[in-house]
C-alpha positions in Angstrom: -65.8 146.0 179.0 -64.3 143.3 181.4 -66.3 141.9 184.4 -67.9 144.9 186.3 -66.1 145.6 189.6 -68.8 147.5 191.3 -66.5 148.2 194.3 -64.0 150.0 191.9 -66.9 151.8 190.2 -68.0 153.0 193.6 -64.7 154.1 194.5 -64.3 155.9 191.2 -67.6 157.7 191.6 -66.8 158.9 195.1 -63.3 159.9 194.3 -64.5 161.9 191.0 -67.5 163.4 192.3 -67.1 164.0 196.1 -64.5 166.7 196.0 -66.7 169.1 194.1 -69.7 169.2 196.7 -69.4 172.1 199.1 -72.1 171.2 201.4 -72.8 167.4 201.2 -70.6 164.3 201.7 -71.1 161.0 199.8 -71.5 158.3 202.3 -72.2 155.3 200.1 -72.3 154.3 196.3 -74.3 151.5 195.2 -73.7 150.1 191.8 -75.6 147.6 189.8 -75.8 146.9 186.0 -79.5 147.6 184.4 -81.3 148.1 181.2 -83.0 151.1 179.8 -86.7 150.9 178.6 -85.2 150.3 175.1 -83.1 147.2 176.5 -79.8 149.1 176.1 -77.3 148.3 178.9 -76.5 150.9 181.4 -75.0 151.2 184.9 -77.3 152.2 187.8 -75.5 154.4 190.3 -77.0 155.4 193.5 -75.2 158.1 195.5 -76.1 158.3 199.1 -75.4 161.6 200.8 -75.5 163.7 204.0 -75.8 167.4 204.2 -77.8 170.3 203.0 -77.9 170.8 199.1 -77.1 174.2 198.0 -77.1 175.9 194.6 -73.5 175.1 194.0 -74.0 171.4 194.8 -77.2 171.2 192.5 -74.9 172.7 189.6 -72.3 169.9 190.4 -75.1 167.2 190.3 -76.3 168.4 187.2 -72.9 167.9 185.6 -72.0 164.5 187.1 -72.3 162.5 184.2 -70.2 164.4 182.0 -67.2 164.3 184.6 -67.9 160.8 185.5 -67.8 159.3 182.1 -64.0 159.8 181.4 -63.3 158.3 184.7 -65.3 155.1 184.2 -63.5 154.8 180.8 -60.3 154.9 182.6 -61.2 151.7 184.5 -62.6 150.1 181.6 -66.4 150.7 182.1 -68.1 151.8 179.0 -71.9 151.6 180.2 -73.8 154.9 180.5 -74.0 155.8 184.2 -77.6 156.4 185.4 -77.2 158.4 188.6 -79.5 158.9 191.3 -78.8 160.9 194.4 -80.6 159.9 197.6 -80.3 161.6 201.1 -79.0 159.6 204.0 -82.6 160.3 205.7 -84.6 158.9 202.6 -82.1 156.1 202.3 -82.4 154.9 205.6 -86.2 155.2 205.6 -86.3 153.0 202.4 -87.5 155.9 200.3 -84.6 155.5 197.9 -85.2 155.5 194.1 
């Protein structure tokens, strides 16, 4: 993997996942490298959204990693994406994960 371009990753995440949501809108994507408890490298991706989460959107979230991995590979990112979805309200009040 080349040097991580966090802006390109954020753009790829928004472009790949955003269109599949019915009732929520992706506002911001925060990206940072990290490690899991076993010391393996991964990619922390925090997706800040607004809107009301409905059943179809929850299903879209549940399969997000499966859809995102090929898109990340296309931009030469081979780290496993660890996704967290945070509402705009929680993000702005400092309750983000």
